[in-house]
N, CA, C and O of each residue as an XYZ file, in Angstrom:
496
protein
N      34.272      4.843     66.654
C      32.699      4.981     65.978
C      33.200      4.663     64.385
O      34.329      4.874     63.944
N      32.163      4.156     63.723
C      32.023      4.036     62.460
C      31.342      4.977     61.451
O      30.116      5.048     61.376
N      32.122      5.654     60.722
C      31.286      6.192     60.037
C      31.276      5.990     58.140
O      32.190      5.978     57.316
N      29.728      5.851     58.014
C      29.463      5.300     56.624
C      29.432      6.446     55.762
O      28.839      7.414     56.239
N      30.002      6.610     54.421
C      29.233      7.275     53.475
C      27.996      6.376     53.073
O      27.645      5.351     53.658
N      27.299      7.046     51.780
C      25.962      6.095     51.677
C      25.900      5.121     50.988
O      25.032      4.257     51.108
N      27.173      5.109     49.834
C      27.965      3.867     49.223
C      28.065      2.174     50.140
O      27.829      0.979     49.965
N      28.521      3.022     51.042
C      29.286      2.231     51.805
C      27.809      1.468     52.885
O      27.715      0.288     53.220
N      26.995      2.412     53.158
C      25.715      1.880     53.926
C      25.358      1.228     53.183
O      25.372      0.040     53.504
N      24.779      1.606     51.635
C      24.074      0.059     50.874
C      24.358     -0.714     51.022
O      23.714     -1.681     51.428
N      25.843     -0.619     50.668
C      26.430     -2.331     50.586
C      26.430     -2.751     52.140
O      26.392     -3.981     52.086
N      26.450     -2.414     53.362
C      26.628     -2.918     54.210
C      25.020     -3.520     54.717
O      24.625     -4.554     55.256
N      24.343     -2.196     54.195
C      22.637     -2.979     54.504
C      21.743     -3.717     53.608
O      20.730     -4.367     53.870
N      22.325     -3.483     52.508
C      21.663     -4.217     51.304
C      20.533     -3.076     50.739
O      19.924     -3.374     49.712
N      20.294     -1.988     51.290
C      19.597     -0.955     50.723
C      20.017     -0.094     49.358
O      21.097      0.477     49.506
N      19.499      0.083     48.287
C      19.981      1.044     47.664
C      20.413      2.506     47.841
O      19.796      3.405     48.412
N      21.309      2.539     47.382
C      21.856      4.353     48.217
C      20.243      5.111     47.628
O      19.699      5.790     48.499
N      19.642      5.050     46.538
C      18.373      5.692     46.233
C      17.459      5.471     47.428
O      16.916      6.505     47.819
N      17.262      4.730     47.874
C      16.357      4.051     48.897
C      16.731      4.704     50.259
O      15.889      4.972     51.117
N      17.538      4.845     50.335
C      18.436      5.604     51.555
C      18.019      6.784     51.624
O      17.278      7.188     52.520
N      18.679      7.828     50.188
C      18.133      9.098     49.805
C      16.798      9.311     50.780
O      16.534      9.924     51.815
N      15.995      8.294     49.672
C      14.021      8.687     50.029
C      14.125      8.141     51.334
O      13.489      9.013     51.927
N      14.411      7.455     52.085
C      14.473      7.507     53.674
C      14.342      8.384     54.528
O      13.624      8.652     55.492
N      15.369      8.867     53.855
C      16.107     10.128     54.661
C      14.753     11.589     54.550
O      14.443     12.514     55.300
N      14.298     11.121     53.253
C      13.351     12.656     52.057
C      12.339     12.222     53.039
O      11.867     13.262     53.498
N      11.731     11.137     53.625
C      10.485     10.889     54.278
C      10.553     11.091     55.967
O       9.591     11.413     56.663
N      11.918     10.824     56.444
C      12.196     11.292     57.802
C      12.296      9.482     58.490
O      11.663      9.319     59.533
N      12.919      8.448     58.022
C      12.880      7.440     58.233
C      14.504      7.216     58.879
O      14.843      6.484     59.808
N      15.413      8.191     57.964
C      16.858      8.204     58.364
C      17.147      9.688     58.082
O      16.668     10.497     57.286
N      18.302      9.765     59.219
C      18.393     11.103     59.022
C      20.408     10.606     58.840
O      20.969      9.540     59.093
N      20.967     11.929     58.309
C      22.558     11.598     58.155
C      23.058     12.771     58.375
O      22.333     13.738     58.146
N      24.552     13.009     58.923
C      25.389     13.847     59.371
C      25.633     14.823     58.029
O      24.687     14.607     57.272
N      26.237     15.483     57.642
C      27.247     16.213     56.737
C      28.716     16.164     56.630
O      29.136     16.997     57.433
N      29.350     15.796     56.242
C      30.912     15.771     55.888
C      31.210     17.427     55.448
O      30.250     18.030     54.969
N      32.352     18.072     55.583
C      33.013     19.171     55.122
C      32.540     19.001     54.042
O      31.950     19.965     53.554
N      32.603     17.891     53.360
C      32.258     18.044     52.064
C      30.824     18.281     51.456
O      30.487     18.763     50.375
N      30.278     17.908     52.243
C      28.683     17.965     51.425
C      28.184     16.489     51.763
O      26.967     16.363     51.897
N      29.021     15.305     51.923
C      28.606     14.372     51.929
C      27.806     13.572     52.969
O      27.969     13.712     54.181
N      27.073     12.864     52.500
C      26.096     12.160     53.693
C      27.062     11.010     54.419
O      27.653     10.110     53.822
N      27.074     11.256     55.821
C      27.326     10.806     56.584
C      26.481      9.836     57.685
O      25.520     10.426     58.179
N      26.726      8.125     58.258
C      26.050      7.579     58.795
C      27.011      6.929     59.759
O      28.210      6.729     59.569
N      26.183      6.587     60.986
C      26.760      5.812     61.875
C      26.368      4.495     62.122
O      25.458      4.074     61.407
N      26.923      3.603     63.120
C      26.041      2.606     63.584
C      24.548      2.352     64.191
O      23.921      1.309     64.372
N      24.264      3.568     64.406
C      23.173      3.690     65.075
C      22.181      3.778     63.981
O      21.019      3.407     64.149
N      22.637      4.285     62.807
C      21.660      4.502     61.352
C      21.545      3.077     60.860
O      20.523      2.733     60.266
N      22.863      1.950     61.143
C      22.990      0.640     60.549
C      21.552     -0.245     61.144
O      20.732     -0.930     60.535
N      21.719      0.241     63.093
C      20.731     -0.532     63.317
C      19.534      0.078     63.440
O      18.766     -0.512     64.199
N      19.044      1.249     62.853
C      18.018      1.675     62.172
C      17.229      0.933     60.937
O      16.026      0.712     60.794
N      18.272      0.652     60.159
C      18.094      0.179     58.648
C      17.760     -1.645     58.734
O      17.067     -2.324     57.977
N      18.415     -1.990     59.748
C      18.027     -3.177     60.306
C      16.465     -3.222     60.583
O      15.688     -3.831     59.848
N      16.123     -2.596     61.588
C      14.884     -2.588     62.162
C      13.572     -2.534     61.085
O      12.475     -3.089     61.128
N      14.346     -1.372     59.844
C      13.203     -0.968     58.892
C      12.998     -2.171     58.154
O      11.873     -2.556     57.836
N      14.150     -2.832     57.844
C      13.827     -3.988     57.347
C      12.838     -5.123     57.644
O      11.918     -5.627     56.998
N      13.567     -5.426     59.326
C      12.101     -6.111     59.673
C      10.819     -6.071     59.446
O       9.999     -6.878     59.009
N      10.769     -4.524     59.978
C       9.517     -4.009     59.915
C       9.091     -4.605     58.798
O       8.382     -5.606     58.896
N       9.533     -3.974     57.265
C       8.748     -3.795     56.089
C       8.850     -5.645     55.848
O       7.855     -5.880     55.163
N       9.397     -6.651     56.036
C       9.336     -8.015     56.289
C       8.288     -8.542     56.675
O       8.018     -9.673     56.271
N       7.409     -7.850     57.573
C       6.396     -7.832     58.463
C       5.734     -7.297     57.910
O       4.587     -7.232     58.354
N       6.057     -6.590     56.605
C       4.704     -5.915     56.232
C       3.816     -4.615     56.624
O       2.654     -4.504     56.236
N       4.448     -3.662     57.410
C       4.094     -2.594     58.225
C       4.168     -1.611     57.095
O       5.056     -1.864     56.280
N       3.578     -0.750     56.905
C       3.891      0.726     55.877
C       4.621      1.137     56.451
O       5.021      0.817     57.570
N       4.967      2.040     55.681
C       6.583      2.867     55.731
C       5.722      4.387     56.539
O       6.491      5.347     56.579
N       4.616      4.614     57.011
C       3.916      5.111     57.321
C       4.283      5.071     59.389
O       4.769      5.793     60.259
N       3.600      3.622     59.226
C       3.997      3.281     60.513
C       5.099      2.839     60.997
O       5.256      2.728     62.213
N       6.257      2.443     59.899
C       7.364      2.372     60.547
C       8.247      3.643     60.716
O       9.410      3.689     61.115
N       7.352      4.772     60.283
C       8.096      6.192     60.172
C       7.734      6.423     61.619
O       8.500      7.026     62.370
N       6.418      5.883     62.062
C       6.036      6.345     63.315
C       6.746      5.774     64.570
O       7.010      6.491     65.535
N       7.091      4.243     64.506
C       7.915      3.660     65.428
C       9.083      4.471     65.557
O       9.366      5.108     66.571
N       9.790      4.430     64.453
C      11.251      5.388     64.099
C      11.478      6.474     65.082
O      12.448      6.713     65.801
N      10.335      7.071     64.931
C      10.232      8.524     65.877
C       9.828      8.242     67.142
O      10.019      9.099     68.004
N       9.283      7.168     67.440
C       9.086      6.806     69.179
C      10.247      6.069     69.407
O      10.561      6.054     70.597
N      10.989      5.453     68.661
C      12.282      4.930     69.148
C      13.437      5.983     69.211
O      14.469      5.815     69.861
N      13.101      7.252     68.350
C      14.564      8.041     68.766
C      14.049      8.918     69.924
O      14.911      9.231     70.746
N      13.000      9.298     70.103
C      12.421      9.743     71.315
C      12.330      9.268     72.634
O      12.922      9.685     73.629
N      10.961      7.706     72.458
C      11.301      7.346     73.855
C      11.801      6.208     73.854
O      12.536      5.710     73.002
N      11.246      5.571     75.229
C      12.019      4.511     75.813
C      12.053      3.135     74.893
O      11.339      3.328     73.909
N      12.372      2.415     74.883
C      12.040      1.006     74.227
C      10.906      0.595     74.351
O      10.349      0.340     73.283
N      10.304      0.417     75.302
C       8.987      0.275     76.081
C       7.931      0.609     74.857
O       7.299     -0.222     74.204
N       7.907      2.203     74.702
C       6.365      2.574     74.123
C       6.925      1.881     72.557
O       6.013      1.556     71.797
N       8.318      1.658     72.079
C       8.568      0.914     70.571
C       7.736     -0.035     70.887
O       6.663     -0.088     70.285
N       8.014     -0.889     71.790
C       7.824     -2.495     71.313
C       6.138     -2.527     71.754
O       5.508     -3.482     71.298
N       5.328     -1.466     72.674
C       4.058     -1.621     72.573
C       3.871     -1.115     71.707
O       2.772     -1.572     71.394
N       4.258     -0.096     70.626
C       3.085      0.321     69.482
C       3.221     -0.604     68.334
O       2.298     -0.698     67.526
N       4.877     -1.651     68.140
C       4.891     -2.638     67.165
C       4.214     -3.592     67.491
O       3.831     -4.356     66.604
N       3.888     -3.818     68.763
C       2.674     -5.129     69.328
C       1.673     -4.774     68.536
O       1.371     -5.580     67.656
N       0.807     -3.332     68.648
C      -0.266     -3.271     68.346
C      -0.382     -3.289     66.287
O      -1.245     -3.690     65.506
N       1.025     -2.611     66.104
C       0.855     -2.351     64.322
C       1.178     -4.102     64.128
O       0.642     -4.368     63.053
N       1.672     -5.112     64.565
C       1.572     -6.518     63.943
C       0.166     -7.067     64.460
O      -0.498     -7.784     63.712
N      -0.297     -6.732     65.746
C      -2.166     -6.943     65.373
C      -2.459     -7.090     64.985
O      -2.786     -8.227     64.646
N      -2.859     -5.507     64.284
C      -3.734     -5.064     63.237
C      -2.992     -5.747     61.891
O      -3.622     -6.176     60.924
N      -2.039     -5.757     61.976
C      -1.200     -6.403     60.364
C      -1.613     -8.134     60.095
O      -1.661     -8.733     59.021
N      -1.886     -8.664     61.535
C      -2.329    -10.114     61.712
C      -3.224     -9.911     61.195
O      -3.344    -10.249     60.018
N      -4.355     -9.182     61.971
C      -5.754     -9.124     61.673
C      -6.269     -9.060     60.208
O      -7.263     -9.574     59.695
N      -5.149     -8.161     59.616
C      -5.313     -7.947     58.071
C      -5.257     -8.861     57.071
O      -6.040     -8.910     56.122
N      -3.996     -9.858     57.345
C      -3.436    -10.958     56.894
C      -4.705    -12.302     57.313
O      -4.987    -13.140     56.455
N      -5.191    -12.323     58.346
C      -6.058    -13.431     58.293
C      -7.487    -13.083     57.680
O      -8.260    -14.015     57.459
N      -7.919    -11.584     57.359
C      -9.167    -11.376     56.442
C      -8.734    -11.723     55.314
O      -9.517    -12.079     54.433
N      -7.728    -11.692     55.174
C      -7.120    -11.824     53.035
C      -7.237    -13.019     53.026
O      -7.668    -13.534     51.994
N      -6.887    -13.879     54.195
C      -6.543    -15.218     53.801
C      -8.069    -15.766     53.700
O      -8.375    -16.551     52.803
N      -8.902    -15.368     54.550
C     -10.461    -15.544     54.408
C     -11.049    -15.750     53.302
O     -11.527    -16.805     52.886
N     -10.999    -14.147     52.534
C     -10.961    -14.280     51.332
C     -10.773    -14.500     50.132
O     -11.447    -14.268     49.129
N      -9.268    -15.226     50.395
C      -8.850    -15.933     49.384
C      -9.076    -17.323     49.290
O      -9.120    -17.941     48.226
N      -9.239    -17.871     50.561
C      -9.802    -19.126     50.702
C     -11.448    -18.932     50.017
O     -11.914    -19.820     49.302
N     -11.948    -18.126     50.223
C     -13.804    -18.247     49.609
C     -13.153    -17.960     48.193
O     -13.817    -18.525     47.324
N     -12.247    -17.380     47.761
C     -12.313    -17.222     46.513
C     -11.343    -18.378     45.405
O     -11.171    -18.353     44.186
N     -10.849    -19.336     46.483
C     -10.391    -20.017     45.668
C     -11.354    -20.950     45.610
O     -11.330    -21.549     44.535
N     -12.365    -21.378     46.505
C     -13.706    -22.565     46.098
C     -14.723    -21.990     45.522
O     -15.677    -22.677     45.154
N     -14.699    -20.671     45.351
C     -15.432    -20.640     44.004
C     -14.729    -20.823     42.624
O     -15.378    -21.300     41.693
N     -13.909    -20.596     42.521
C     -12.896    -21.078     41.525
C     -13.047    -22.309     41.050
O     -13.578    -22.759     40.035
N     -12.483    -22.784     41.969
C     -12.970    -24.682     42.067
C     -14.680    -24.907     41.507
O     -14.896    -25.758     40.643
N     -15.409    -24.379     41.871
C     -16.494    -24.037     41.506
C     -17.242    -24.205     40.509
O     -18.316    -24.768     40.294
N     -15.960    -23.199     39.516
C     -16.448    -22.759     38.508
C     -15.519    -23.546     37.654
O     -15.646    -23.523     36.430
N     -14.540    -24.278     38.274
C     -13.771    -25.203     36.792
C     -14.309    -26.383     36.982
O     -14.169    -27.085     35.981
N     -14.968    -26.996     37.998
C     -16.053    -28.221     37.943
C     -17.133    -28.266     37.167
O     -17.664    -29.215     36.591
N     -17.424    -27.028     37.221
C     -18.803    -26.249     36.289
C     -18.418    -26.538     34.998
O     -19.047    -27.285     34.249
N     -17.486    -26.013     34.748
C     -16.612    -25.931     33.314
C     -16.400    -27.294     32.740
O     -16.765    -27.656     31.622
N     -15.743    -28.038     33.668
C     -15.299    -29.997     33.380
C     -16.812    -30.502     33.400
O     -16.771    -31.612     32.868
N     -17.773    -30.293     33.664
C     -18.999    -31.490     34.049
C     -20.478    -30.579     33.587
O     -21.502    -30.734     34.253
N     -20.453    -29.740     32.522
C     -21.303    -28.909     33.047
C     -22.795    -29.825     32.834
O     -22.743    -30.858     32.166
N     -23.974    -29.419     33.383
C     -25.053    -30.112     33.594
C     -25.855    -30.359     32.425
O     -26.131    -29.385     31.725
N     -26.435    -31.926     31.970
C     -26.897    -31.888     31.221
C     -28.261    -31.636     30.705
O     -29.211    -32.279     31.151
N     -28.380    -30.901     29.958
C     -29.983    -30.545     29.549
C     -30.745    -31.610     28.894
O     -30.172    -32.540     28.326
N     -31.976    -31.507     28.953
C     -32.577    -32.414     28.555
C     -33.597    -31.492     27.208
O     -34.154    -30.422     27.449
N     -33.641    -32.034     26.147
C     -34.228    -31.019     25.341
C     -35.529    -31.735     24.822
O     -36.306    -31.140     24.075
């Protein structure tokens, strides 16, 4: 079994050491301690960080990720899959709503630009 100090885990996963310490602080990651008091991580932690990275790329908030990690630790994979699907569906809905809002705002901007370029001539 591989064992990594925090700097090695950071190098292996692309997360900074400070991010890893933060993730430990907020309950996304746990570390064993060496006899000298250093944090020590294993392959399960690497897999968990890959999962966290993917979840972040999908736009999931850390609270949602923390919930999934907790289920992952204690429950079957099917529970994680179901919860992840629900979170992704909710995030997809948020994105669709945001796209609609941005599209409407873009149309407003286009109208404003057109009005600015070609103001209506007023007869005096």
